[in-house]
C-alpha positions, 0 to 999 in steps of 0.5 A: 510517464508523468509530466515534469514541472521545473520550478525556479527558486526566486534566487536562481537567475531567470536566464540560467533557468531558461538555458537549462529548460531549453537544453532539456527539451533539445533531447527528445524522448518520453520525458515532458518538461513543463514550466509556469515561468513567464519567458521575459527574456525577449522583452523590449525593456532595457533591464539587465535580464541576467541579473540575479535577485536573491530572495530568501524566505528565511534570511537568517539561514541560507542553508536549508533542510531537505524538507524545506525544498520539498515544502517549496514543491508542495507549495507550487503544487497548491498554487498552480493546482498540480496533481499528486501524479505529476513530478515537481522539481525545484532548481535552487541556488540554496545549499542543503545541510546534507551537502547533496547535489540533489534530493528526492522526496520518497515520503511526501510525493514526487518532489525533487530538487537540484542545486544550481550553484557551486558547479564552478568548483568542480567544472571551472570554465565549463557550462554550468547547464551541464551538471544541472541537467545531468542531475535533473535527468538522474533524479527523475530516473532514480525516482521512477526506479525506487519507491523508498530511500533505503531501497535507493541507498542499497544501490549507491556506489561508495567507490566511484565506478563512473556510474549515475549511482556513484555517491561522490563522497568527495564532491570533485568525483562528480566529474568522473561520473558525468564524463563517463555518462554511464549506468552500470550493468548492475543498475540496469539489471535492477531497473529491468527487475523494477519494470522501469520504462526502457524508453525513459532509460534511453532518454536519460542516457541520451542526455548523459551522452550529449552532456558528456560530448559537449563537456569534452568538446568545450574543454578543447576551446581552452587551447584553440576556440573553434568557431560555432555556427550561430543561428538567427531564428524566426521572425523574432530573430532569436540567437541559438547555437544548435551544436551546443545543445541548442543553447539560446543567447538570451538578449532583449529584443532591442539588444538583438537589433543592435547585434544584427545591425553590427553583423552587417558590417564586415569583421575587418572594417567594423562600424563607427558609432559616430555615424549612428544618427545616419542609420536610424532607418536601418535600425528601425527596419531590423526592429520592425521586421521582428513583428508580424504587423509591419505595414503601419501608417507613419503617424500611427501610434504603433509606428511612432512607438517603434521608431522612438525606441530605435531612434533612441539607440541612434541618438548622438546626444545619448551614447550611453544607451548604445554603450550599455547595450554593447556592454550587456550583449558582450556580457551575455555572450561571455556568460553563455560561451565562456571567456575564450569562445565568446571572443569571436562573438562579443562586440569588440572595440573600445570607447569612441572607436569602431565596433565589430564582431569578429566571427566569420559571417559564414558562421552566421545563419538566418532561419525564417 
């Protein structure tokens, strides 16, 4: 099984890219996903890491021909010195002229793309990672199954069966095959005849089933949000929801410091920001504990640098710093969990009033 390199097109949001990458790697099997993308989500800067910057190489035309996407894959191969035997898959918000969800290069090499935009039209309120990951897994399996486009087209189902090979002439039919999460008996027989690795088939099916389960489970939140355990993991104190496909909440380090600080206050009482200046030591301790090297001279450069960052959060003369972090934390949770479930985890409380996180602390676990 070749390595699979996931390439982020510049217009595709970095945090969404990492959410997809982490979800794929939560399903164990023969596929090995790699990235050349630098993980900057845990940086100390205060930039809004989920901002989506659109960069189009051809600003006169946003809809692209299929070959344009494959050219991007080949450019990546050249730049990163990736051999022809490895798979390269581009994740892009840009639509294609065929209006396909994904595309495979049968003529020029092991290149593929999956469209990452527009999924809210077919799965309103759902997690957009799921259709993206589904089509990544399907694309890889189909490319290992067939060697030519005409051969693949013979196995398309123009009448939906709830199979990976449903053509979905009406785009809203995609929800049927994703919720069914199946591969038809005829398709499986053809895979066996074409000597497709059974371990690859099982890996893809496990992804399909996991996605289907999470999509059905998440749809119940619209009626009654069910609390999920948030795991605060490792020395960096990164946030994960293991029961939601190991979903990572991508927050910069200082934002995580603020959230962990607020978790120390019971959900019924909350914290009054007017007293922030009295908690500089608490904030510094949380931040300092995120580093391997914690014991430093108090007049040392590292100590003073770290202290300056947490003191700035607690500065009573600059409450905008605090307010911006609270706002960004809540937005990231909403983007990741949806409007309903996120209400249990976002920072509640208007301007000038106590801040609190509603989630029962029994649903917060620390793993070291």
